[in-house]
VMD Tcl script that builds the backbone (N, CA, C; Angstrom):
set m [mol new atoms 567]
animate dup $m
set s [atomselect $m all]
$s set {name element resname resid chain x y z} {
  {N N MET 1 A 145.153 157.690 51.715}
  {CA C MET 1 A 145.999 157.713 52.931}
  {C C MET 1 A 147.076 158.894 52.503}
  {N N GLY 2 A 147.598 159.567 53.460}
  {CA C GLY 2 A 148.713 160.487 53.279}
  {C C GLY 2 A 149.437 160.551 54.558}
  {N N PHE 3 A 150.596 160.922 54.490}
  {CA C PHE 3 A 151.491 161.189 55.576}
  {C C PHE 3 A 152.315 162.527 55.614}
  {N N THR 4 A 152.468 163.013 56.729}
  {CA C THR 4 A 153.464 164.205 56.716}
  {C C THR 4 A 154.809 163.783 56.525}
  {N N ARG 5 A 155.713 164.732 56.406}
  {CA C ARG 5 A 157.169 164.346 56.306}
  {C C ARG 5 A 157.727 163.893 57.640}
  {N N ASP 6 A 157.168 164.370 58.696}
  {CA C ASP 6 A 157.601 163.995 60.021}
  {C C ASP 6 A 157.100 162.507 60.278}
  {N N GLU 7 A 155.915 162.193 59.825}
  {CA C GLU 7 A 155.439 160.838 60.044}
  {C C GLU 7 A 156.184 159.795 59.036}
  {N N LEU 8 A 156.588 160.135 57.991}
  {CA C LEU 8 A 157.396 159.298 57.115}
  {C C LEU 8 A 158.747 159.166 57.792}
  {N N GLU 9 A 159.337 160.208 58.164}
  {CA C GLU 9 A 160.614 160.148 58.841}
  {C C GLU 9 A 160.688 159.332 59.978}
  {N N SER 10 A 159.598 159.067 60.676}
  {CA C SER 10 A 159.527 158.147 61.784}
  {C C SER 10 A 159.626 156.821 61.481}
  {N N PHE 11 A 159.615 156.493 60.186}
  {CA C PHE 11 A 159.855 155.089 59.853}
  {C C PHE 11 A 161.241 154.702 59.272}
  {N N ARG 12 A 162.115 155.585 59.413}
  {CA C ARG 12 A 163.572 155.667 58.876}
  {C C ARG 12 A 164.140 154.441 59.652}
  {N N SER 13 A 164.958 153.495 58.926}
  {CA C SER 13 A 165.432 152.271 59.578}
  {C C SER 13 A 164.487 151.307 60.063}
  {N N ALA 14 A 163.259 151.325 59.820}
  {CA C ALA 14 A 162.243 150.331 60.038}
  {C C ALA 14 A 162.262 149.246 59.100}
  {N N THR 15 A 161.817 148.109 59.294}
  {CA C THR 15 A 161.750 147.019 58.332}
  {C C THR 15 A 160.284 146.711 57.832}
  {N N VAL 16 A 160.200 145.902 56.783}
  {CA C VAL 16 A 158.892 145.443 56.280}
  {C C VAL 16 A 159.077 143.972 56.103}
  {N N PRO 17 A 158.134 143.204 56.600}
  {CA C PRO 17 A 158.135 141.860 56.354}
  {C C PRO 17 A 158.110 141.398 54.906}
  {N N ASP 18 A 158.974 140.191 54.691}
  {CA C ASP 18 A 158.926 139.668 53.343}
  {C C ASP 18 A 157.556 139.172 53.130}
  {N N LEU 19 A 157.026 139.239 51.712}
  {CA C LEU 19 A 155.842 138.586 51.363}
  {C C LEU 19 A 156.306 137.352 50.683}
  {N N VAL 20 A 156.081 136.201 51.397}
  {CA C VAL 20 A 156.505 135.004 50.638}
  {C C VAL 20 A 155.602 133.855 51.407}
  {N N GLY 21 A 155.324 133.040 50.577}
  {CA C GLY 21 A 154.488 131.851 51.087}
  {C C GLY 21 A 154.772 130.518 50.305}
  {N N PRO 22 A 154.061 129.472 50.601}
  {CA C PRO 22 A 154.305 128.127 50.023}
  {C C PRO 22 A 154.127 128.168 48.423}
  {N N GLY 23 A 154.541 127.507 47.768}
  {CA C GLY 23 A 154.477 127.578 46.184}
  {C C GLY 23 A 155.166 128.634 45.652}
  {N N LEU 24 A 156.137 129.288 46.186}
  {CA C LEU 24 A 156.660 130.536 45.411}
  {C C LEU 24 A 157.417 130.173 44.228}
  {N N ARG 25 A 156.954 130.874 43.325}
  {CA C ARG 25 A 157.580 130.720 41.759}
  {C C ARG 25 A 158.414 131.809 41.408}
  {N N LEU 26 A 157.892 133.009 41.606}
  {CA C LEU 26 A 158.533 134.112 41.117}
  {C C LEU 26 A 158.805 135.267 42.279}
  {N N LEU 27 A 159.994 135.406 42.718}
  {CA C LEU 27 A 160.350 136.455 43.668}
  {C C LEU 27 A 161.032 137.617 43.115}
  {N N PHE 28 A 160.154 138.651 43.399}
  {CA C PHE 28 A 160.603 139.980 43.078}
  {C C PHE 28 A 161.525 140.594 44.221}
  {N N VAL 29 A 162.675 141.224 43.927}
  {CA C VAL 29 A 163.611 141.627 44.860}
  {C C VAL 29 A 163.686 143.197 44.752}
  {N N GLY 30 A 163.470 144.148 45.684}
  {CA C GLY 30 A 163.647 145.437 45.498}
  {C C GLY 30 A 164.908 145.816 46.006}
  {N N ILE 31 A 165.289 147.057 45.959}
  {CA C ILE 31 A 166.687 147.426 46.510}
  {C C ILE 31 A 166.519 147.504 48.130}
  {N N ASN 32 A 165.558 148.230 48.592}
  {CA C ASN 32 A 165.265 148.435 49.921}
  {C C ASN 32 A 163.873 149.196 50.222}
  {N N PRO 33 A 163.274 148.986 51.296}
  {CA C PRO 33 A 162.104 149.661 51.489}
  {C C PRO 33 A 162.204 151.089 51.693}
  {N N GLY 34 A 161.328 151.888 51.118}
  {CA C GLY 34 A 161.248 153.327 51.334}
  {C C GLY 34 A 160.287 153.678 52.574}
  {N N LEU 35 A 160.263 154.870 52.797}
  {CA C LEU 35 A 159.563 155.301 54.097}
  {C C LEU 35 A 158.003 155.084 53.894}
  {N N TRP 36 A 157.582 155.240 52.613}
  {CA C TRP 36 A 156.184 155.048 52.541}
  {C C TRP 36 A 155.741 153.545 52.641}
  {N N THR 37 A 156.613 152.734 52.090}
  {CA C THR 37 A 156.634 151.247 52.076}
  {C C THR 37 A 156.617 150.908 53.601}
  {N N ALA 38 A 157.327 151.391 54.421}
  {CA C ALA 38 A 157.255 151.016 55.784}
  {C C ALA 38 A 156.089 151.657 56.564}
  {N N ALA 39 A 155.656 152.809 56.141}
  {CA C ALA 39 A 154.428 153.291 56.763}
  {C C ALA 39 A 153.220 152.335 56.395}
  {N N THR 40 A 152.968 151.893 55.179}
  {CA C THR 40 A 151.973 151.094 54.776}
  {C C THR 40 A 152.139 149.626 55.021}
  {N N GLN 41 A 153.463 149.212 55.303}
  {CA C GLN 41 A 153.765 147.810 55.238}
  {C C GLN 41 A 153.416 147.064 53.942}
  {N N THR 42 A 153.775 147.803 52.990}
  {CA C THR 42 A 153.384 147.166 51.603}
  {C C THR 42 A 154.549 147.599 50.687}
  {N N HIS 43 A 155.274 146.597 50.352}
  {CA C HIS 43 A 156.451 146.714 49.240}
  {C C HIS 43 A 155.938 147.581 47.949}
  {N N PHE 44 A 157.006 148.378 47.561}
  {CA C PHE 44 A 156.769 149.266 46.352}
  {C C PHE 44 A 155.418 150.020 46.519}
  {N N ALA 45 A 155.350 150.670 47.684}
  {CA C ALA 45 A 154.038 151.293 48.011}
  {C C ALA 45 A 154.005 152.820 47.799}
  {N N HIS 46 A 155.180 153.461 47.372}
  {CA C HIS 46 A 154.875 154.932 47.156}
  {C C HIS 46 A 153.965 155.147 46.073}
  {N N PRO 47 A 153.040 156.158 46.203}
  {CA C PRO 47 A 151.991 156.470 45.317}
  {C C PRO 47 A 152.504 156.607 43.676}
  {N N GLY 48 A 153.706 157.012 43.521}
  {CA C GLY 48 A 154.401 157.152 42.313}
  {C C GLY 48 A 155.064 155.915 41.765}
  {N N ASN 49 A 155.103 154.981 42.456}
  {CA C ASN 49 A 155.837 153.580 42.138}
  {C C ASN 49 A 154.796 152.917 41.204}
  {N N ARG 50 A 155.450 152.314 40.088}
  {CA C ARG 50 A 154.679 151.652 38.890}
  {C C ARG 50 A 154.748 150.352 39.085}
  {N N PHE 51 A 155.080 149.653 40.174}
  {CA C PHE 51 A 155.258 148.201 40.229}
  {C C PHE 51 A 153.950 147.572 40.115}
  {N N TYR 52 A 152.882 147.756 40.982}
  {CA C TYR 52 A 151.700 147.129 40.655}
  {C C TYR 52 A 150.997 147.405 39.507}
  {N N PRO 53 A 150.838 148.792 38.991}
  {CA C PRO 53 A 150.265 148.970 37.691}
  {C C PRO 53 A 150.963 148.175 36.554}
  {N N ALA 54 A 152.315 147.914 36.747}
  {CA C ALA 54 A 153.075 147.086 35.515}
  {C C ALA 54 A 152.733 145.822 35.671}
  {N N LEU 55 A 152.604 145.225 37.075}
  {CA C LEU 55 A 152.302 143.790 37.197}
  {C C LEU 55 A 150.836 143.522 36.683}
  {N N GLU 56 A 149.865 144.462 36.906}
  {CA C GLU 56 A 148.695 144.311 36.276}
  {C C GLU 56 A 148.594 144.334 34.768}
  {N N LYS 57 A 149.223 145.295 34.137}
  {CA C LYS 57 A 149.232 145.463 32.697}
  {C C LYS 57 A 149.897 144.144 32.064}
  {N N ALA 58 A 150.787 143.537 32.828}
  {CA C ALA 58 A 151.489 142.375 32.202}
  {C C ALA 58 A 150.583 141.094 32.429}
  {N N GLY 59 A 149.587 141.111 33.214}
  {CA C GLY 59 A 148.704 140.065 33.546}
  {C C GLY 59 A 149.246 139.231 34.609}
  {N N ILE 60 A 150.237 139.624 35.323}
  {CA C ILE 60 A 150.903 138.830 36.490}
  {C C ILE 60 A 150.012 138.927 37.734}
  {N N ILE 61 A 149.309 139.902 37.831}
  {CA C ILE 61 A 148.243 140.096 38.921}
  {C C ILE 61 A 146.906 140.412 38.145}
  {N N THR 62 A 145.862 140.059 38.567}
  {CA C THR 62 A 144.572 140.113 37.984}
  {C C THR 62 A 143.737 141.118 38.762}
  {N N ARG 63 A 144.238 142.042 39.552}
  {CA C ARG 63 A 143.457 142.972 40.314}
  {C C ARG 63 A 144.203 144.189 40.593}
  {N N THR 64 A 143.556 145.422 40.700}
  {CA C THR 64 A 144.295 146.592 41.098}
  {C C THR 64 A 144.606 146.623 42.521}
  {N N ILE 65 A 145.985 147.007 42.809}
  {CA C ILE 65 A 146.371 147.080 44.234}
  {C C ILE 65 A 146.744 148.445 44.371}
  {N N ASP 66 A 146.060 149.119 45.370}
  {CA C ASP 66 A 146.265 150.520 45.633}
  {C C ASP 66 A 147.681 150.860 46.540}
  {N N ARG 67 A 148.646 151.031 45.693}
  {CA C ARG 67 A 149.898 151.137 46.465}
  {C C ARG 67 A 150.112 152.307 47.390}
  {N N GLY 68 A 149.305 153.343 47.301}
  {CA C GLY 68 A 149.293 154.439 48.334}
  {C C GLY 68 A 148.644 154.110 49.512}
  {N N ASP 69 A 147.728 153.315 49.628}
  {CA C ASP 69 A 147.096 152.932 50.763}
  {C C ASP 69 A 147.617 151.614 51.363}
  {N N GLY 70 A 148.305 150.897 50.598}
  {CA C GLY 70 A 148.825 149.693 51.119}
  {C C GLY 70 A 147.981 148.496 50.898}
  {N N MET 71 A 148.398 147.252 50.847}
  {CA C MET 71 A 147.805 145.894 50.588}
  {C C MET 71 A 146.757 145.667 51.539}
  {N N SER 72 A 145.672 145.104 51.041}
  {CA C SER 72 A 144.729 144.427 51.970}
  {C C SER 72 A 145.297 143.036 52.197}
  {N N ASP 73 A 144.688 142.323 53.064}
  {CA C ASP 73 A 144.942 140.846 53.357}
  {C C ASP 73 A 144.602 140.148 51.927}
  {N N ASP 74 A 143.552 140.476 51.382}
  {CA C ASP 74 A 143.091 139.880 50.088}
  {C C ASP 74 A 144.192 140.124 48.952}
  {N N ASP 75 A 144.603 141.341 49.002}
  {CA C ASP 75 A 145.799 141.471 47.992}
  {C C ASP 75 A 146.854 140.692 48.289}
  {N N ARG 76 A 147.401 140.595 49.389}
  {CA C ARG 76 A 148.541 139.703 49.759}
  {C C ARG 76 A 148.338 138.318 49.409}
  {N N ALA 77 A 146.940 137.882 49.619}
  {CA C ALA 77 A 146.637 136.404 49.325}
  {C C ALA 77 A 146.676 136.246 47.818}
  {N N HIS 78 A 146.208 137.221 47.154}
  {CA C HIS 78 A 146.208 137.197 45.614}
  {C C HIS 78 A 147.614 136.943 45.207}
  {N N LEU 79 A 148.587 137.627 45.522}
  {CA C LEU 79 A 149.956 137.594 45.095}
  {C C LEU 79 A 150.532 136.127 45.615}
  {N N LEU 80 A 150.285 135.703 46.766}
  {CA C LEU 80 A 150.819 134.508 47.157}
  {C C LEU 80 A 150.137 133.332 46.399}
  {N N ASP 81 A 148.889 133.393 46.175}
  {CA C ASP 81 A 148.227 132.237 45.505}
  {C C ASP 81 A 148.683 132.204 43.951}
  {N N ARG 82 A 149.299 133.247 43.503}
  {CA C ARG 82 A 149.812 133.324 42.075}
  {C C ARG 82 A 151.398 132.868 42.213}
  {N N GLY 83 A 151.771 132.535 43.442}
  {CA C GLY 83 A 153.179 132.027 43.541}
  {C C GLY 83 A 154.149 133.288 43.530}
  {N N ILE 84 A 153.725 134.434 43.754}
  {CA C ILE 84 A 154.669 135.444 43.739}
  {C C ILE 84 A 154.962 136.056 45.131}
  {N N GLY 85 A 156.428 136.326 45.374}
  {CA C GLY 85 A 156.832 136.788 46.583}
  {C C GLY 85 A 157.604 138.162 46.372}
  {N N ILE 86 A 157.819 138.909 47.431}
  {CA C ILE 86 A 158.499 140.056 47.454}
  {C C ILE 86 A 159.409 140.161 48.702}
  {N N THR 87 A 160.913 140.647 48.345}
  {CA C THR 87 A 161.671 140.895 49.445}
  {C C THR 87 A 162.528 141.989 48.835}
  {N N ASN 88 A 163.646 142.196 49.729}
  {CA C ASN 88 A 164.594 143.311 49.363}
  {C C ASN 88 A 166.105 142.860 49.399}
  {N N VAL 89 A 166.910 143.552 48.793}
  {CA C VAL 89 A 168.376 143.180 48.944}
  {C C VAL 89 A 168.852 143.694 50.455}
  {N N VAL 90 A 168.399 144.900 50.786}
  {CA C VAL 90 A 168.735 145.553 52.246}
  {C C VAL 90 A 167.301 145.678 52.769}
  {N N HIS 91 A 167.278 145.417 54.000}
  {CA C HIS 91 A 165.820 145.491 54.788}
  {C C HIS 91 A 165.739 146.851 55.450}
  {N N ARG 92 A 166.725 147.627 55.557}
  {CA C ARG 92 A 166.737 149.017 56.138}
  {C C ARG 92 A 166.030 149.881 55.286}
  {N N THR 93 A 164.947 150.582 55.959}
  {CA C THR 93 A 164.230 151.662 55.227}
  {C C THR 93 A 164.909 153.041 55.218}
  {N N THR 94 A 164.931 153.591 54.056}
  {CA C THR 94 A 165.461 154.860 53.846}
  {C C THR 94 A 164.627 155.701 52.883}
  {N N ALA 95 A 164.986 157.063 52.921}
  {CA C ALA 95 A 164.057 157.872 51.981}
  {C C ALA 95 A 164.462 157.581 50.464}
  {N N ARG 96 A 165.691 157.279 50.257}
  {CA C ARG 96 A 166.229 156.928 48.790}
  {C C ARG 96 A 167.173 155.869 49.045}
  {N N ALA 97 A 167.414 154.980 48.041}
  {CA C ALA 97 A 168.117 153.762 47.778}
  {C C ALA 97 A 169.613 154.403 47.899}
  {N N SER 98 A 169.811 155.503 47.391}
  {CA C SER 98 A 171.123 156.162 47.343}
  {C C SER 98 A 171.775 156.441 48.815}
  {N N GLU 99 A 170.937 156.309 49.688}
  {CA C GLU 99 A 171.460 156.304 51.163}
  {C C GLU 99 A 172.203 155.192 51.718}
  {N N LEU 100 A 172.056 153.978 50.924}
  {CA C LEU 100 A 172.678 152.711 51.243}
  {C C LEU 100 A 174.012 152.682 50.907}
  {N N SER 101 A 174.950 152.112 51.747}
  {CA C SER 101 A 176.416 152.047 51.336}
  {C C SER 101 A 176.684 150.695 50.482}
  {N N ALA 102 A 177.630 150.681 49.719}
  {CA C ALA 102 A 177.959 149.554 48.965}
  {C C ALA 102 A 178.271 148.253 49.850}
  {N N ASP 103 A 178.799 148.619 50.987}
  {CA C ASP 103 A 178.926 147.379 52.128}
  {C C ASP 103 A 177.527 146.877 52.371}
  {N N GLU 104 A 176.557 147.781 52.708}
  {CA C GLU 104 A 175.173 147.281 52.978}
  {C C GLU 104 A 174.562 146.337 51.876}
  {N N LEU 105 A 174.780 146.889 50.677}
  {CA C LEU 105 A 174.310 146.172 49.549}
  {C C LEU 105 A 175.077 144.875 49.395}
  {N N ARG 106 A 176.214 144.700 49.506}
  {CA C ARG 106 A 176.845 143.421 49.515}
  {C C ARG 106 A 176.456 142.470 50.684}
  {N N ALA 107 A 176.299 142.936 51.883}
  {CA C ALA 107 A 175.916 142.198 52.930}
  {C C ALA 107 A 174.509 141.699 52.625}
  {N N GLY 108 A 173.587 142.539 52.028}
  {CA C GLY 108 A 172.251 142.135 51.870}
  {C C GLY 108 A 172.179 141.138 50.798}
  {N N GLY 109 A 173.157 141.260 49.774}
  {CA C GLY 109 A 173.183 140.278 48.738}
  {C C GLY 109 A 173.527 138.793 49.368}
  {N N ALA 110 A 174.538 138.793 50.266}
  {CA C ALA 110 A 174.637 137.417 50.923}
  {C C ALA 110 A 173.453 136.994 51.734}
  {N N ILE 111 A 172.783 137.784 52.268}
  {CA C ILE 111 A 171.462 137.283 52.963}
  {C C ILE 111 A 170.451 136.854 52.015}
  {N N LEU 112 A 170.336 137.620 50.821}
  {CA C LEU 112 A 169.369 137.217 49.775}
  {C C LEU 112 A 169.698 135.807 49.233}
  {N N ARG 113 A 170.938 135.576 48.961}
  {CA C ARG 113 A 171.244 134.300 48.579}
  {C C ARG 113 A 170.911 133.119 49.485}
  {N N SER 114 A 171.046 133.248 50.762}
  {CA C SER 114 A 170.476 132.429 51.648}
  {C C SER 114 A 168.971 132.246 51.786}
  {N N PHE 115 A 168.339 133.480 51.462}
  {CA C PHE 115 A 166.785 133.452 51.362}
  {C C PHE 115 A 166.325 132.637 50.323}
  {N N VAL 116 A 167.191 132.772 49.131}
  {CA C VAL 116 A 166.657 132.033 47.895}
  {C C VAL 116 A 166.976 130.727 48.117}
  {N N ARG 117 A 168.017 130.296 48.753}
  {CA C ARG 117 A 168.246 128.850 48.913}
  {C C ARG 117 A 167.263 128.253 49.752}
  {N N SER 118 A 166.771 129.029 50.807}
  {CA C SER 118 A 165.774 128.382 51.655}
  {C C SER 118 A 164.449 128.371 51.009}
  {N N HIS 119 A 163.935 129.410 50.202}
  {CA C HIS 119 A 162.582 129.373 49.778}
  {C C HIS 119 A 162.509 128.748 48.171}
  {N N ARG 120 A 163.615 128.639 47.579}
  {CA C ARG 120 A 163.526 128.028 46.237}
  {C C ARG 120 A 162.640 128.376 45.172}
  {N N PRO 121 A 162.401 129.733 44.874}
  {CA C PRO 121 A 161.645 130.070 43.832}
  {C C PRO 121 A 162.298 129.688 42.423}
  {N N ALA 122 A 161.373 129.569 41.481}
  {CA C ALA 122 A 161.837 129.018 40.163}
  {C C ALA 122 A 162.599 130.304 39.606}
  {N N VAL 123 A 162.218 131.509 39.839}
  {CA C VAL 123 A 162.772 132.609 39.179}
  {C C VAL 123 A 162.951 133.837 40.190}
  {N N VAL 124 A 164.032 134.446 40.198}
  {CA C VAL 124 A 164.390 135.559 40.814}
  {C C VAL 124 A 164.400 136.781 39.943}
  {N N ALA 125 A 163.711 138.010 40.321}
  {CA C ALA 125 A 163.919 139.136 39.454}
  {C C ALA 125 A 164.334 140.293 40.332}
  {N N VAL 126 A 165.452 140.745 40.182}
  {CA C VAL 126 A 165.941 141.845 40.930}
  {C C VAL 126 A 165.722 143.270 40.296}
  {N N ALA 127 A 164.994 144.122 41.008}
  {CA C ALA 127 A 164.641 145.265 40.276}
  {C C ALA 127 A 165.676 146.462 40.519}
  {N N GLY 128 A 166.490 146.539 39.652}
  {CA C GLY 128 A 167.541 147.784 39.801}
  {C C GLY 128 A 168.939 147.265 39.383}
  {N N ILE 129 A 169.380 147.682 38.244}
  {CA C ILE 129 A 170.793 147.145 37.828}
  {C C ILE 129 A 171.921 147.576 38.505}
  {N N THR 130 A 171.833 148.895 39.168}
  {CA C THR 130 A 172.965 149.371 39.798}
  {C C THR 130 A 173.230 148.649 41.139}
  {N N ALA 131 A 172.071 148.624 41.823}
  {CA C ALA 131 A 172.156 147.941 43.024}
  {C C ALA 131 A 172.644 146.381 42.818}
  {N N TYR 132 A 172.090 145.784 41.921}
  {CA C TYR 132 A 172.435 144.372 41.570}
  {C C TYR 132 A 173.996 144.318 41.268}
  {N N ARG 133 A 174.380 145.148 40.387}
  {CA C ARG 133 A 175.836 145.221 40.218}
  {C C ARG 133 A 176.762 145.293 41.437}
  {N N THR 134 A 176.206 146.176 42.327}
  {CA C THR 134 A 176.983 146.356 43.590}
  {C C THR 134 A 176.856 145.172 44.658}
  {N N ALA 135 A 175.687 144.786 44.796}
  {CA C ALA 135 A 175.391 143.775 45.668}
  {C C ALA 135 A 176.123 142.423 45.381}
  {N N PHE 136 A 176.266 142.228 44.098}
  {CA C PHE 136 A 176.804 140.947 43.637}
  {C C PHE 136 A 178.080 140.963 42.861}
  {N N GLY 137 A 178.676 142.115 42.793}
  {CA C GLY 137 A 180.024 142.195 42.183}
  {C C GLY 137 A 179.940 141.960 40.565}
  {N N GLU 138 A 178.896 142.163 40.187}
  {CA C GLU 138 A 178.655 141.726 38.611}
  {C C GLU 138 A 178.722 143.100 37.858}
  {N N ARG 139 A 179.866 143.814 37.650}
  {CA C ARG 139 A 179.890 145.167 37.081}
  {C C ARG 139 A 179.453 145.083 35.709}
  {N N LYS 140 A 179.556 144.131 34.993}
  {CA C LYS 140 A 179.122 144.142 33.587}
  {C C LYS 140 A 177.691 143.687 33.301}
  {N N ALA 141 A 177.027 143.400 34.422}
  {CA C ALA 141 A 175.592 142.809 34.255}
  {C C ALA 141 A 174.747 143.815 33.512}
  {N N THR 142 A 173.882 143.217 32.491}
  {CA C THR 142 A 172.956 144.017 32.043}
  {C C THR 142 A 171.464 143.561 32.264}
  {N N MET 143 A 170.517 144.497 31.819}
  {CA C MET 143 A 169.147 144.106 32.092}
  {C C MET 143 A 168.737 142.649 31.313}
  {N N GLY 144 A 167.736 141.938 31.936}
  {CA C GLY 144 A 167.321 140.898 31.251}
  {C C GLY 144 A 167.783 139.501 32.111}
  {N N GLU 145 A 167.595 138.377 31.472}
  {CA C GLU 145 A 168.033 137.222 32.106}
  {C C GLU 145 A 169.534 137.168 32.183}
  {N N GLN 146 A 170.062 136.621 33.269}
  {CA C GLN 146 A 171.572 136.493 33.481}
  {C C GLN 146 A 171.917 135.228 33.127}
  {N N PRO 147 A 173.272 135.175 32.528}
  {CA C PRO 147 A 173.720 133.924 32.110}
  {C C PRO 147 A 174.063 132.820 33.150}
  {N N VAL 148 A 173.860 133.084 34.341}
  {CA C VAL 148 A 174.154 132.185 35.515}
  {C C VAL 148 A 172.965 131.923 36.397}
  {N N ASP 149 A 172.689 130.970 36.923}
  {CA C ASP 149 A 171.660 130.828 38.070}
  {C C ASP 149 A 171.873 131.418 39.291}
  {N N PHE 150 A 171.070 131.647 39.998}
  {CA C PHE 150 A 171.166 132.446 41.387}
  {C C PHE 150 A 170.581 131.488 42.528}
  {N N GLU 151 A 171.556 130.610 42.987}
  {CA C GLU 151 A 171.349 129.685 44.107}
  {C C GLU 151 A 170.295 128.703 43.696}
  {N N GLY 152 A 170.266 128.247 42.469}
  {CA C GLY 152 A 169.314 127.238 41.928}
  {C C GLY 152 A 168.176 127.840 41.128}
  {N N SER 153 A 167.958 129.078 41.057}
  {CA C SER 153 A 166.916 129.908 40.516}
  {C C SER 153 A 167.374 130.658 39.082}
  {N N ARG 154 A 166.496 130.565 38.195}
  {CA C ARG 154 A 166.965 131.497 37.021}
  {C C ARG 154 A 166.833 132.957 37.600}
  {N N LEU 155 A 167.617 133.778 36.895}
  {CA C LEU 155 A 167.835 135.059 37.475}
  {C C LEU 155 A 167.628 136.147 36.361}
  {N N TRP 156 A 166.825 137.164 36.676}
  {CA C TRP 156 A 166.552 138.301 35.889}
  {C C TRP 156 A 166.919 139.605 36.514}
  {N N VAL 157 A 167.514 140.679 36.002}
  {CA C VAL 157 A 167.501 141.732 36.320}
  {C C VAL 157 A 166.512 142.759 35.616}
  {N N VAL 158 A 165.614 143.304 36.328}
  {CA C VAL 158 A 164.627 144.148 35.671}
  {C C VAL 158 A 164.576 145.689 36.119}
  {N N PRO 159 A 164.113 146.468 35.460}
  {CA C PRO 159 A 164.090 147.773 35.887}
  {C C PRO 159 A 163.401 148.168 37.030}
  {N N ASN 160 A 163.965 149.136 37.846}
  {CA C ASN 160 A 163.461 149.557 39.092}
  {C C ASN 160 A 162.106 150.404 38.822}
  {N N PRO 161 A 161.019 150.191 39.449}
  {CA C PRO 161 A 159.697 150.721 39.116}
  {C C PRO 161 A 159.477 152.148 39.789}
  {N N SER 162 A 160.556 152.560 40.487}
  {CA C SER 162 A 160.358 153.885 41.148}
  {C C SER 162 A 160.139 154.965 40.155}
  {N N GLY 163 A 159.428 156.057 40.658}
  {CA C GLY 163 A 159.034 157.227 39.947}
  {C C GLY 163 A 160.466 157.809 39.549}
  {N N LEU 164 A 161.496 157.648 40.230}
  {CA C LEU 164 A 162.800 158.248 39.868}
  {C C LEU 164 A 163.579 157.744 38.773}
  {N N ASN 165 A 162.992 156.716 38.387}
  {CA C ASN 165 A 163.475 155.971 37.083}
  {C C ASN 165 A 162.573 156.327 35.853}
  {N N ALA 166 A 162.691 157.716 35.596}
  {CA C ALA 166 A 161.762 158.344 34.757}
  {C C ALA 166 A 161.740 157.836 33.453}
  {N N HIS 167 A 162.718 157.215 32.752}
  {CA C HIS 167 A 162.705 156.769 31.365}
  {C C HIS 167 A 161.926 155.501 31.282}
  {N N GLU 168 A 161.468 154.709 32.407}
  {CA C GLU 168 A 160.604 153.719 32.211}
  {C C GLU 168 A 159.192 154.183 32.344}
  {N N THR 169 A 158.385 153.355 31.621}
  {CA C THR 169 A 156.857 153.584 31.660}
  {C C THR 169 A 156.180 152.295 32.186}
  {N N ILE 170 A 154.900 152.380 32.520}
  {CA C ILE 170 A 154.229 151.238 32.871}
  {C C ILE 170 A 154.257 150.152 31.801}
  {N N ASP 171 A 154.207 150.500 30.615}
  {CA C ASP 171 A 154.186 149.625 29.444}
  {C C ASP 171 A 155.664 148.958 29.367}
  {N N SER 172 A 156.684 149.777 29.585}
  {CA C SER 172 A 157.954 149.045 29.464}
  {C C SER 172 A 158.370 148.258 30.576}
  {N N LEU 173 A 157.885 148.565 31.767}
  {CA C LEU 173 A 158.069 147.854 32.994}
  {C C LEU 173 A 157.212 146.516 32.891}
  {N N ALA 174 A 156.068 146.634 32.290}
  {CA C ALA 174 A 155.069 145.361 32.064}
  {C C ALA 174 A 155.911 144.469 31.178}
  {N N MET 175 A 156.370 144.893 30.182}
  {CA C MET 175 A 157.228 144.034 29.197}
  {C C MET 175 A 158.400 143.253 30.052}
  {N N ALA 176 A 159.045 144.198 30.773}
  {CA C ALA 176 A 160.298 143.492 31.563}
  {C C ALA 176 A 159.908 142.568 32.567}
  {N N TYR 177 A 158.848 142.881 33.214}
  {CA C TYR 177 A 158.476 141.921 34.275}
  {C C TYR 177 A 157.767 140.624 33.713}
  {N N ALA 178 A 157.155 140.844 32.511}
  {CA C ALA 178 A 156.478 139.542 31.832}
  {C C ALA 178 A 157.403 138.482 31.660}
  {N N ALA 179 A 158.612 138.734 31.082}
  {CA C ALA 179 A 159.603 137.624 30.864}
  {C C ALA 179 A 159.898 136.828 31.917}
  {N N PRO 180 A 160.338 137.310 33.156}
  {CA C PRO 180 A 160.506 136.354 34.268}
  {C C PRO 180 A 159.238 135.646 34.838}
  {N N ALA 181 A 158.128 136.222 34.501}
  {CA C ALA 181 A 156.785 135.748 35.005}
  {C C ALA 181 A 156.534 134.545 34.063}
  {N N VAL 182 A 156.752 134.607 32.705}
  {CA C VAL 182 A 156.601 133.643 31.900}
  {C C VAL 182 A 157.469 132.438 32.219}
  {N N ALA 183 A 158.762 132.811 32.495}
  {CA C ALA 183 A 159.767 131.649 32.983}
  {C C ALA 183 A 159.392 130.957 34.118}
  {N N ALA 184 A 158.587 131.678 35.045}
  {CA C ALA 184 A 158.140 131.111 36.388}
  {C C ALA 184 A 156.970 130.330 36.287}
  {N N GLY 185 A 156.192 130.526 35.154}
  {CA C GLY 185 A 155.012 129.850 34.919}
  {C C GLY 185 A 153.777 130.553 35.642}
  {N N VAL 186 A 154.187 131.907 35.811}
  {CA C VAL 186 A 152.973 132.692 36.467}
  {C C VAL 186 A 152.028 133.167 35.428}
  {N N ILE 187 A 152.387 133.401 34.260}
  {CA C ILE 187 A 151.729 133.853 33.141}
  {C C ILE 187 A 152.049 133.036 31.880}
  {N N GLY 188 A 151.326 132.828 30.900}
  {CA C GLY 188 A 151.605 132.311 29.736}
  {C C GLY 188 A 152.466 133.186 28.755}
  {N N ASP 189 A 153.080 132.718 27.631}
  {CA C ASP 189 A 153.787 133.518 26.850}
  {C C ASP 189 A 152.998 133.982 25.705}
}
mol reanalyze $m
mol bondsrecalc $m
mol representation Tube
mol addrep $m
């Protein structure tokens, strides 16, 4: 599947539904949906995004998900059956996360808190340290498990899988994502 620049631009400010179901154990939180994500209605869907390859490498999912074409209903069911959900800090689609204002991130952070209280995952994993620091006013936060819970859930900040985060690899992302998955009971240690 491919899109022209004009086709992608038509998805600016669109939204993508959260992927969440009963038995939620591990909630991954992106910064906001990109244009390709909105076009395919699949979180972390840009062909250069390493989210699904990293999940597969870590054993968090046991099937290949073609992020460029978008998820099938079977792919969504696979994630939900494993207790995995996906949402975003901000739900407005942009070409780049840098288009979001600090106010949008803070407002999204408040909405995320309510979402987590409602869905009660065992673990929340926010993908992106800069966005996390801004959204939650935690300027000194570092990667990894945070010393405080998040609305009753254990909290990790993990690297953003975007291709723009060039120093991360599928292997390093898999290692970072495995820790919250173990804590959530999605995979063994």
